[in-house]
N, C-alpha and C positions, 0 to 999 in steps of 0.2 A: 638200350632205348630203343624198338622198331622205329622207320622212318612211323608207321601209323602212330606210334606213343609221343615221337616226338612233336606228329605235330596237332596232336590232342591238347599236348601242353602249351605250341603255340598260341591252339583255341583260346585254350582256358585265359590265357594272358591276354590277347586280344578281346576278349569281350569285360575282361578284369579294366579295360584304356575305357571302353566306350562309357561303365559303367560313371569310372570317374567322369569322364566326358562329362556325361550329364547331369550327373550330379551340376557340375562349373557350371552350365548351359542355363538348368536351374535356377541358375539364383539370379540370373537375367532375364529371363524369357515372359513374356507374358503366361506362355502356355505352362508353367512351371509344373503343374500338377500330371500333367503328361512328358514331362521330361522327367520326371522322379518314377515315374511306371516306366518308361524306357531305362531307367536306370537298371531297375529291381528288374524286369525282364532277361537284362543280360548277364547280372550275378546270377538269378537265380539258375537262368538256363547254363552258366557256365560250371556248375555244381555235377553237371550230368560227366565230367571231365574228368571228377573226383571218384565219383562214382564207378565210373568204366576202370581204370586205373585200381583200383578193389574189387571188382570184378576179378581181374588178371590174377589178383596174386591175397585178397584175403579173406576168405568164410565170413559169412554165406552167401555163396554167386548169387542165387538169386533178388534174395534180397537188393545186393545192390545195381542188379542188372534191372529192377521192378524201378527203385529212386529216382537210375539213370535216367533211363524212361518217363517216369513223372516231370522230375526236373525241368529236361527239355521243352515238356507238351506244358508245366507250366510257365516257363519265360514267353513263350510263342502264347499263350493264350493275357498275361501281363500287356503284351504289343499291342492286342485287339482293343482290352481296354486301355492304356493310351494312347491309341491312335481318335480310339471317342473321342476320349478327351480333347484332343488336339483340333477336332474339326468338331467339333462340340454338337456331337452327335450321340444322340441319348442308346444306352450301352444296358441288356437286361443281364445283369451281373448272375441274379439266382437263375438264368438262365444257359452262363456261359458255366458256372458252377459243375449246373446237372453237364452237362456237356464232356467237362475237362475228366470227374468222377466217371464216367460211361466210357471214356476213356481207356480211365486206367485200369477200370476194371480188365474191357480187353484187354489191354498188356498182360494183364495176372494170367487170364485164360488162356493166350496163344504162348505164353513162355514154354511150356514144353509139348510142343509141334514143333515136328523136326524142323530144323536151318536148313540156310540154304534151300529152301523152298513157296514156293511161289505164296501158298498157303500159311508160311510164316510171317513172311520177309511183306508182302503190301498188306496188311491188316494191324504188320510195326510200324509201316510208314506212311499210314495213308490218315493218322492221325492229327500229326504233321503238316501232313498238305493241307488238311481242312482247316487246322488252325492257322497256319498264312491266306489260304483262301478268302478265311472271313476278315483278317485285316484287310487285306485286295479291294476286298465287295466293299467294305465299309471309306476307305480312303475312296474308290469312287463315287461312291454316294455321298462324298464333300459337298458341300453347296456349289461353293467358291474354290476352283483345280487350277493350278497353274501350269508352268513345264515341269516342272522340281516333283510338280506333284500327281503328272500325271510318271512321269518315270517310275518315284516312289512304288504307284499302282504295276508296273512293269516289271519291276525287278520283284515285288507279294508274287506277285505270281508266277514267272522263272524260277523264284526259289521253294511255290510250294508245287510246283511240274516237278522239279528235280528231287523230290522226296518219294514221288510218284518211280521218277527214273533209278531210283537208289535199289527200288524193294526190286524188278526187275536184275539191276548189276548184283543186288546179294547173292542171286541165282547163277547169274553166267559168270560171276567174278569171286565167290566161292567166299561164305561170309564166317565158316568154320562149323561145324558140328555142335559147337555149346558155347554158351556167352564165354566163358571161360577164352574162348581161340578166337576169339573177333580179335583183338588188336597184332595177333599176328597172321592175320589173313589178308590176302590180298584186295579186298575188296574194303578193311580199314581204312587201306591207304589214298583209293578214290574215296570213300567218303567225307572223308576229313578233309580231306586237301579241296573238293567243292564246296564243303565245309566253309573254308577259312576266307575261302572267295565272297563266296554270298554273305557271311558274317561281314565283314569287312562293307560291301556294297550296300546292304539295309544301312546299317549303324551309318555310313558317312552320310547315307542317303537324308535319314530322318533328324541327324545333326545340321542337315542343313537346312533341312525345312526349317528348325527349330532357327537355327543362325539369320537365313534372310529375315524372319519374324524381327528379331531382336534391331539387324539392321534397319530395319523401317519403320520399327516404332521408335530408335533415335534420332532417322533423320525428323521424322513427325515430331521427336520433343524441339530440336534444335530447332523448327521452323513457328512455337508454340508460343507465346509468351505467358509466361507461368501466373500471373495474378490477374489478369482479364481469360485468362481460358481462349484468347481470339486469334487468327495469326498474328508473328510477328512483323517485322518488314524484310525480311527472307523469305518470309512461307509467301507474302504478300506477291512478292518481285518474283517467283519462281510460275506461281497457277495462275497473276491475270494476263500475262503474253497469250494464251491457250484458249479465254474467254472476250480475250480481242480481238483475234482468226473468225470470230461468229460476227454473225450479219449483224449489224447495230437496228437502231443506235445506241448505245449506253452512256450511261453517269455514273461521274465522280459522287460520295459526298465526302465531305472531310468535317468533321466537327471535334469541338475543344470543351473541356468542361471550365466554367467559368470560377473568374477568382480562385484558383483551384493551390495558390499560394496558401492564399489566407485558410481555406479548410487545414491545409498540415500545419499552417503557425497554430491555429486554435487547438485541431484536434488528433493532432502528432499523426507520425507517418502510418500508425493501424487508421486513422480517422482518411486519410487521404487513400492509403488501398481500398476499402470499405467503399469510398467512392468510386475509384478505378475500375471496382471487382461486380460494382452493381451496377454500370453504365456498359461493360462489358458483354452484362448475362444483358440486359434490357437489348442490346444493339444483336446479340448474336438471337434471342428467341424471335425478333421483329423483321430482320434480316426474310427475302422469299429467297425461295428455294434456288440456288442456284447464283446468289452471289459471297460474293470475296468482303467478310467482314477482320478487319486486324487493327494493330495496336502502333499503332510508327511513333510515335515519341513517350514523353512522361505521361499527357494530359490529353492529346492527341492520335484521333482514329478515324480511318478510310473506312468506306464502302463502295466496292466494287459492283453496279446495279450490271448485268447484262441486260442486251434489250428492254433496257425503261430510257423513254423518252425523257425531257426536260420537266416537262407538267407533270407525271409522276414522280419523278424524283424529287420535283418541288413539294410536293403533297407528303411523300413518304417523311421527307422533312421536316416536315412542318409536324405531323404526326408525330416524330420520334421528338422533337422541341418538345410537347405538350404533356406526352407520357414522361419527358424526366422533369419538368418542373413543378408537375404533383405528387410525382411519387417520390417518400420519406427512404432515405439509404440506410439500411443494415447497418447496425453497429453507431450511428452520428442520434443524437435526441431527435424525440419524436418531428418538431416543429423544423428541421433543420432542410432547405430543398438546395440539393447543389445543380445548378440548372448549365446548362449547354447551348454553345453559338455555332451554326452551319453552316458550310456554304458549297449550291449546289454548282456543275460543271455537268452538260452534255458535251462527250465527247467527240469530235468537230470530225468528217470525211476525213479520213491521211491525218488526223493530227495525232504528233506524239502523244503519247500519253503524261507524259510530262508538261508539258504544256497544257494540257487539261487538268492534271492536278495542279499546276502555281494558277491558273484561274480561279478553280475552287478556293485552294488556298488565299488567294486576294478577295473570296467572296465570303470568305471564314472571319477576316480583320476588318473585312469591313461592317460585318455582324458584331465585331467586338466594337470596332469604333461607335456603332450606332444604337450600345446601350447595354450588347450580351440578352445572354437567352431570346434569339430570333434566329430567323434562315435570309441571307442573298440568296441571290444569283451570279454568277457569273459573268463576266464582261464576254461577248463571243470570242470566239476564237480570231477572228481576223483583228479586233483591236489588240488583244493582247501579243500579236505574234510582230504586231505593227511596231508597238512598246518595246519587243523584246529588239529589233533592227537598230534602232535607233539607239538603245542603251547598249549596244556591241558595235 
């Protein structure tokens, strides 16, 4: 086997590895359709390696040559469709199919042109360059572009341009007088080695985009309470410091469902889950833009209201209390009402968040002791700080 033939076999194996990698990633990625298109693109493009071998050893040569051209090009068009799914871009598949068939017809038309000349090499390589250029353009048009996305654009452009360079290399290095001579030509070694590098680079970058999305999704899932759909305590703690750093005033509202144990005892855990779910949905819908809403305990919730003073926070808590007291809970009898109690604290200048949350929590217990289904304002920061100093 020649050096070019060996590289052709290596490229085929690399493509099969990426095919399996993308299929594996598709089981966890939210962009599973894109991952499957990428898997298919590598699988289909890898068929060109088989056809290249058949050209050298099995007639009819023309058929295998056209299939090698068509399969590589099909893989690149499938890559473009996958990128459309990855970045949620509209893709006119009918237009892509028309362009693809036109390029395949061009490949058939130029087959008999003299090889090793620009009039054959450039028309042969240009469809590949255009197909990858379309993918680069689609990636560039994506609404959100991270560093990895920009790197993918650069790689796709480089890969596209390398096909134009291959057109000139075929002339200067010599691609053989016939299609059958390709594997033994000096150009084949250059072409397959460059192809191997770029296949690995593009494949790894696409995998990087998908894997980073999986990691981000896992991080979000670790910070979200699955029952209420709100942040959990970890998610709240990871985000609140950035909001605390903004200019104030800020306020904290801590709320707790009333007599939750009796709901569980009477209607079972499904009833209790329904009450938590309904309360979480209400908080999420009512929370102003920029607020943090989290479930920090069994039936206890917290809201961080940035740039919100005490008076506005109290009005907001009263509105929540009134809404909860008159709203039925889906899954419980229509006449059943599950109320909630609220404690509100405005965070003092330079006051640690844990102190403000303690004041809001004390206010919540005051609301419980006052008969539940009510709102209480926290003691001023100085009062709680003095009590804390005496206790320690």
